[in-house]
ROLUMKE-776584 format. One record per residue: residue in three letters; x, y, z of N, C-alpha, C in turn. Coordinates in steps of 0.2 Angstrom, whole numbers, plus 5000, padded with zeros to 4 digits. Atoms other than C-alpha are relative to their C-alpha. Last residue first. Example, Ala and Ser with C-alpha at 12.3 -4.5 7.8 and 13.67 -1.06 7.14 Angstrom:
! residues 2
SER499649944999506849955036499650055003 ALA500449945000506249785039500450065000 
! end
This chain:
! residues 406
GLU500350035004549454945603499250034996 ILE500249965006550855015611499549964996 VAL500450055005551254955628499850044994 ALA500649985005552455085636499749954995 LYS500250045006553555025650499450034996 SER500750025001554455115665500049974992 PRO500050035006556155135674499249974998 GLU499750075001555755255687500149974994 ASP499349994996555555445688500449925000 ASP500050014993554255415674500650015004 ALA499550044995554355465656499950015007 VAL499749964996552755535647500549955005 ILE499950034993552055445634500550055004 VAL499349994996551155535620500149965005 GLY499849994992549955455607500650045003 LEU500550064996549455375591500050035007 PRO499950024992550055515580499749965002 GLN500549984997549955495560500249995008 GLY499849944996551655465551499450045004 ALA500049965006551055335539500050065005 GLU499650005008551755195546500050054999 ASP500050075002551155245566500250004992 THR500550015006551655385576500049944997 ILE500050065002552255385595499650024993 LEU500450025004552755555603500049944996 TRP499950055007553855545617499449984997 ARG500650015003553755685632500449954994 HIS499849985007555255705645499449984995 GLY500349945002554555715663500149994992 SER500650024998556155595669499550074997 PHE499949964994557455595657499250015003 THR500349934999557855475644500150025005 GLN499649954994558755315639499650074999 GLN499749945000557655205627500250055006 ALA500049984991557355015627500350064998 HIS499349955000556454965610500150035007 THR500049974994555254805609500750064997 GLN499449994996554554715593500250045007 GLY499750044995553054655589500649995004 ALA500650044997552854745574500349945004 GLY500550055005554454835571499449985003 VAL500150064995554954995583499549954994 LYS500550065003555855125573499949955003 ALA500050085002556855255582499449974996 TYR499450054996557455435588500049934997 PHE500150085001556455555577500649985003 ARG499350035004556455745584500049915001 ARG500050094999554655805587500850004997 GLU499850035008554655995590500249945001 GLY500750035002553656045607500249974994 LYS500449965003554956185611499549974996 PHE500249964996555956085624499550074997 ASP499449944996556055955613499650045004 LEU500149945000554755805609500450075004 TRP500049974995555655645607499750084998 HIS499749925001555055555592499950035006 LEU499749974994554755365592500250084998 SER499449944999554055295576499950015007 VAL500049934997552955135574500550025000 GLU499549964995552954965564499850085002 THR499549985005551454855558500550055006 ALA499650045006550554745565500450024996 ARG500549995006550254825583500549964995 ARG500450055001550954755599499550014995 ASN500449995008552554885598499449925002 LEU500050065005553354875616499350014995 PHE500850005006554155035621499949924998 LEU499950065002555455005637499450004995 ILE500750035002555655175645500049944994 SER500150055005557255225654499249984999 THR500450055001557755355666500049954995 ASP499850055007559055495670499549945002 ARG500150094997558555625681499849964996 THR499450045000559155785675499949955003 SER499850064996557755875668500549985001 GLU499450014998556956025659500149945006 PRO499749954995555355995653500750005001 SER499650024993554755915637500350055004 ALA499449995001553455995625500349985006 ARG499749975006551655965620500850025001 VAL499550045003551055855633500450034994 ALA499650004992550155965647500549944995 GLN499549934998549156045632500649965003 ALA500249994993548355875626500650065001 ASP499949914998548555865608499850035006 PRO499549975003549355685607499950085000 LYS500249975006548155595618500450054998 LEU500449954998549055505633499750034991 LEU499949955006549755335630499450045000 THR500650005005549755275649500150044994 LEU500249945001551355195657499450024995 ALA500450005004551755045667499750064998 VAL500849964998553055055679499650004994 ARG500049945002554454925676499450025000 ASP499949964994554654755685500150084998 ALA500549994995553854655673500150045006 GLU500749975001554754705658499650005006 ASN500550035005556454665666499450035000 PRO500250074998557654795672499449964997 GLN500350035005558554925662499749935003 THR500449955004558855055675499849964995 LYS500549964996559654935688499450024997 ALA500550064999560654835674499450035005 LEU500550035006561255005668499549935001 TYR500749955001561655065686499749984995 GLN500550024996562754895690499450064998 LYS500350075001563754915674499449995006 ASN500650005005563855105677499849944997 TRP500749964999564555085694499749994996 GLU500650064995565854945689499450055002 LEU500350055004566455075675499649955004 LEU500649955006566655225686499749924997 GLU500650014995567555095700499450054997 ALA500250075000568955035686499350015005 PRO500050034993569155225682499649945001 TRP500649994995569055255664500249975006 SER500450074998570755265656499450015005 PHE500949994997571655415648499949935001 LYS500650065005573555385646499550015003 PRO500450054997574855535653499549964995 ALA500649974997575855625640499949945005 SER499949974995577755605638499350015004 ALA499650064996577755505622500050025007 VAL500650054999576455635616500449955004 GLU499850075004577855765615499649955004 PHE500350074998577355955616500249934997 GLY499850024994578756075615499649945002 GLN499350014999578056175602500149985006 LEU499850064996576156155601500849985000 HIS500449984992575556325597500249955003 THR499549954995576856305581499750005007 LYS500050034993575656155575500650065005 GLU500750004998575156205557499849985008 THR500349925001576856255551499350015003 ALA499949954995577456085558499850075000 PRO499349985002576555985546500150055007 ARG499949935003575055895556500750014998 ASP499850005007575055715558500050064997 ALA499550045001575455705577499949994992 PRO499349965000574255845579500649974998 ARG499849994991572755755574500750044999 ARG499550045000572255825556500150005007 TYR499750024994570655935554500449944998 ARG500450054997570356015536500449975007 TRP499950034993570756185530499549935002 PRO499550065002570656205511500049985008 ARG499050004999569256315512500249945000 ASP499850075003567256275506500750025001 GLY499649995006566556415518500349944998 PHE499350025000566056375535500550024994 VAL499849984992564256445537500749995000 GLU500249934998563756425519500250045006 ALA499649945004564756285516499750075001 ILE499349994996563856195530500550044997 LEU500249974994562156225522500650035003 LYS500149945002562756165505499950055006 ALA499449985002563356005512500150084999 LEU499649994995561755975520500850034999 ALA500349944998560955995504500350025006 PRO499949945004562155895494499750075004 ASP500649964997561955735506500050084997 TYR500650054996562955585499499350055001 ALA500250055006564255665485499249985005 ASN500449965006564455825496499749964994 LEU500649954999564755725511499550034994 GLU500750054999565855595503499350045002 ALA500250025008566955755497499449945000 ARG500549945003566955825515499849984992 THR499749945004567455675522499550044998 ASN499649954995566755555535500450044998 VAL499849935000565255465526500450035004 HIS499350005003565355275525500250084999 ASN500050045006563855245538500850014998 HIS499849965008563955285556500049964995 GLN500349945000563255235573500150034995 PRO500750015000563455045572499750065001 ASP500250024994565155075564499350015002 ASN500050085001565655105545499949965006 GLU500550025006566355285548499949925001 ARG499850085000567055395561499649984995 ASN500550044997567255585558500149925001 THR499850024995568655715555499349955005 ASP499650075001568755755538500249985008 PHE499449984997568155945542500549935000 TRP499749945004566555935532500750015001 SER499750035006566455755540500150054996 GLN499350044999566355835558500249984993 VAL499349964998565255965552500549965000 GLY499949965008563855845545500650035001 GLU499650075004563955745562500150034993 ALA499449994998563655925571500349944995 TRP499649945002562155955559500750015002 TYR499850025007561355785558500550074998 GLU499550055002561555785577500150004993 ASN499549974997560455955579500749965000 ARG499849965004559155895567500750035002 SER500449944999558855745577500550064995 THR500750014994559055565578499950055002 ALA500849995002559655545560499750005007 ALA500249925004561555595561499350004998 TYR500149944995561755455573499750074998 ALA499549974996561555325560499850075006 GLY499650054996560255195557500650055002 LYS500350054996559655265541500449985005 TRP499850004995560755425535499649945004 LEU499349984999559855455520500149995008 GLY499850084997558055365516500750035002 ALA499650025006557555515505500349945001 ALA500650045006556155555518500349964995 LEU500450064998557655565530499549974996 ALA499550065001558555685520499849935003 GLN500150015006557055795517500649944999 GLU500750025001556755825535500149954993 TYR500150064996558455865540499649954996 ALA499450035003558556005526499949925001 ALA500150005007556956075531500349944997 LYS500650054999557556065549499749974994 LEU499650064999559256145543499449955002 ARG499750035006558156285534500449935001 PRO500650015005557056325548500349954993 ASP500250074997558756325560499449974995 PHE499750065000559456445548499749945003 THR500250055006558256575544500349945001 PRO500550044997558656665562499549944995 ASP500450015005560256715556499549955001 VAL500049955006561356795569499649984994 THR500049914998560656745585500250024993 ASN500749994998560156555580500050075001 LEU500650005006561756545571499550035002 GLY499549945004562956575587499550014995 MET499949944997562056495602500450044995 GLU500549994996561156335595500250075003 HIS500950035003561956295579499850065005 ILE500249955006563856385583499349994998 ALA500049934998563656295599500150044996 HIS500649984997563256125591500050085003 ALA500449985004564756145580499250015003 PHE499949925000565856175596499550014994 GLU500349954995565255995601499950074998 HIS500750025000565755905585499650045006 ILE500449995006567255995581499449995001 LEU500149934998567955985601499550014993 ILE500749974996567455805599499950065001 ASN499849944994568855755587499450035002 GLU500449945001568655575579500250075004 THR500149995006569555425577499650064996 ALA499449985005570355435593499850014993 TYR500349965007568755445603500550014995 PRO500450055002569255325618499850034993 ASP500749965002570855415619499449954997 GLY500650024995572055275628499350064998 PRO500350055001573555385622499549965003 TYR499650034995573555555621499849925000 GLY499850085002573055625606500449945004 LEU499250025001573255805610500149944999 LEU499749965003571355865609500850004998 ASN500149995007570655705613500450054996 GLU499650065002571755675628499650004993 GLU499449985003571255855634500349944995 GLY499550024998569355805634500750024997 CYS499650075004568055895627500649995006 SER499450044997566756045632500249954997 VAL499850065003565656175628500549975003 ALA499350035002564856275641500149964996 PRO499849995005563256385641500749984998 ARG499350024997562356275653500350024994 ARG500050014992560556345655500649985000 PRO500149954995560656435637500249985008 THR500849974998561356285630500050065002 ALA500549944995563156235625499550014998 GLY500249935004563756065617499950045006 LEU500849975001564355925628500150074996 GLY500149925003566055835629499349994998 ARG499349985000566955655636500050094997 ALA499849945005565155595638500650035002 ARG500449985007564255445646500450054994 LYS499750075005565655385659499650024994 ASP499249994999565555565670500349934994 TRP499949965004563555565666500849994999 TYR500250015007563155405672500450054996 LYS499450075004564455425687499649984994 ALA499349975002563455605690500449944999 PRO499450004995561755535691500650014997 GLN500150074996561255665687499649944997 LEU500350045003561855825679500049935004 ASP500750024996561955965691499749934996 SER500050034994563855985689499449975002 HIS500350085001563756015671500049965005 GLU500549985004564256215671499549934998 PRO500549974997565456165684499450014998 VAL499949945005566556045674499450045005 MET499449964996566855915687499950074997 THR500449954994565155845683500550035003 LYS500749935002565955785666499850035004 PHE500550025001567655695673499350044999 GLU500549954996569355755677499449964996 ASP500350034996570855625673499250055005 HIS500350085001571155675657499949955005 ALA499550054998570955845662499849944997 MET499950054994569355925654500749974999 VAL499550055001569456095643500149955007 ALA499950024994567856205646500549944997 PHE499950055003567456325630500449975006 ARG499450004998566356475635500249924998 VAL499550065001564856535629500750005001 LYS499650024994564156695637500349935000 ASN500450064996562856725624500449985006 LYS500449974997563756885619499549955004 ILE499649954995565356795616499350035004 LEU499850054995564456675606500250035007 ALA500750024997563556805595500249955007 ALA500449954996565156885594499549985001 ARG499549994993566156725587499650065006 ILE500250044994564556715575500549995007 ASP500749984998564756885567499949955006 ASP500249964995566656865567499350015002 ARG500649984998566456735554500050035006 GLY500649955001567856745545499449995001 ALA499649955005568756595552499650044995 LEU500349934999567556535566500550054993 MET500750015001568156345563499650084999 GLN500150025006569956395563499249984998 ASP499749945004569956505578499949974992 THR500549955000569056375586499950054997 LEU500550045004570356225583499350065001 TYR499950015007571756345588499449984995 ALA500249945003570756395604500250014992 ALA500949975000570556225608499950064997 GLU500350045005572456185605499250014997 LEU499849975006573056315615499849964993 LEU500449945001572056245629500250044994 ALA500950015001572556075628499850064998 PHE499950035006574656125626499250004999 ASN500049945004574356225643499949974993 SER499549985002573956045651499950074994 VAL499949995007572556035662500550034996 ARG499850075002572655995680500150004992 GLU499350004999572556195685500249924997 SER499750024993570756175679500850015000 ALA499950094997570156235662500350025007 LEU499950014993569456385651500249935003 VAL499750055000569556445632500349985008 PRO499750034994568656615631500149935001 PHE500450074998568156685614500349985006 GLY500649984996568956865613499649945003 ARG500149945003570256825598499250015004 ALA500050035007570256635605499850094998 SER500549965003570756705624500049994992 VAL499649995005571756575633499350044997 HIS500349955007571256555652500450014994 LYS499650005006571956425666499350044996 THR499549964999571156445684500450014995 TYR499649995004569356375683500750055002 PHE499650075005568756275697500550044995 PRO499250015000568656435706500349964997 ARG500050044995566756455698500950015003 LEU499650075001566456575683500150005008 GLN500250034993565056705685500249935000 LEU500250075002565256735666499749985006 SER500449985004565556935668499749944999 GLU500749974999566256915685499450014995 VAL500450024995567556785682499450045002 LEU500350075005567956865663499549975006 ALA500749975003568257035674499549954998 PRO500749984996569356955685499550024997 PRO500149934998570556885671499450025005 VAL500849965001570656705672499950075002 THR500450004996572556665674499350034997 THR499949944992573656655660499449985004 VAL500550024996573856545644500250035007 SER499550034996574556645629499549975006 SER500449994993573956685613500449965004 ASP499849944998574856705596499750025006 ARG499250014999574956525593500050075001 ALA499750014994573156525595500650005002 SER500250064997572656615581500349995006 THR499750044995572656785574499849955002 ARG499649944998571956875559500549975004 PRO500249974994570956695556500750064998 THR499850034995571256645537499850055006 VAL499449984998570156735523500249945007 THR499350045002569056645512500750025003 LEU500150074999567456655522500649974997 ALA499650024994567656845523500149935001 ILE499449985000567256855505500449985006 LEU499850035005565756755506500850015000 ALA499950074996565256855521500549954995 ALA499549984995565457015511500149945005 LEU499449995004564456955496500550005005 PRO499849935001563056915508500650004998 PHE499549994996562156735505500550084999 VAL499349965004560656745497500450015006 TRP499749954995559356625504500550034996 ARG499549975001558056525497500550035003 PRO500049945003556956425506500550034998 THR499649954996557156235508499950084996 ARG499749965003555456155502500550045003 VAL500049954998554856015512500650054996 PRO499449975000554355855505499950075002 SER499849985008552755785511500650045001 SER500350055005552155685526500150034993 SER500649965003553755735534499649984996 LEU500149985006554955605542499450044997 ASN499650045005555255625557499850024993 ASN499949945004557655665578499649984994 MET500149995000561755655613499550034998 
! end
């Protein structure tokens, strides 16, 4: 699904409104247990320009949760329950999400990413079908998504140690909610992110790849539902650990969600009072999730083809970083890769230039080392030296390519 600034960035002071602080202490006035699964209202179909794929609907106090006929009703109710918990006391964010036409799409255990209409243009389709069991919302693709197997704890869930909805919905809250209701939030998040990296926090973790992932990973830990101690994560996966490790991020998250006692627990581990909306669901009768064999084989062959030997890759030219043509990445759905070869005597850093031209740190490449980076055709990558000074920009080719840094 991001680098160090040359000098520390001071986080602006922000006075959180008293009314909002009070609101954050309350629980939702209604919840998923008060909702029911219905057909999709015609007015909603028209407003969101929904395709016939969606046949089921639950309203989470006006926020739409959608799915095809193949999805368990319990999965829609669970998604509505979780969105209500995350938005408790934040009707302003809920209203912004609704205004920005965001919707939550639940995939069946045997549906895959590009079956979701809003994500059907992602290419190559089979690559995306294997790569992600959930995505956040953007203005171009305003659907947040995850699979029913993760919501309900089906056997075979490939992400059983974390909740995908909380991660992806955190992205939507940030990009499609907070950016509307509080224009100061994103700059403050960026400052906290840059300070964290400058302090050496999150080294090698997924949270370090961009301020967007820094936020979403932090929200997962805030609600006690993150992974820990694996190649993409350190030891932080709970609210207490986040408060101790990165208090600046914890403070931002508390401003948005409040320091309420609610934490995520998988349905099987909750008390009955927290899962009345799941009354009648039996995980023993649930289907098992598994990746189709043909999808796994296709991806194996695809990755072998898109990560060829150095000699077979297209050679790219390092462009001047101040050129107008290389300041921002364009929207693109064509997947490709770049092999970065650092021929310098010191390490370099790779930063993706996002759609606004802002840099997002992705990786360091040691002297004499290489780094293979998945990306999209036309996307821009800024290379900086060990002091953070720009060396140049690489523009990804349609075909797998290589960039020699000298």
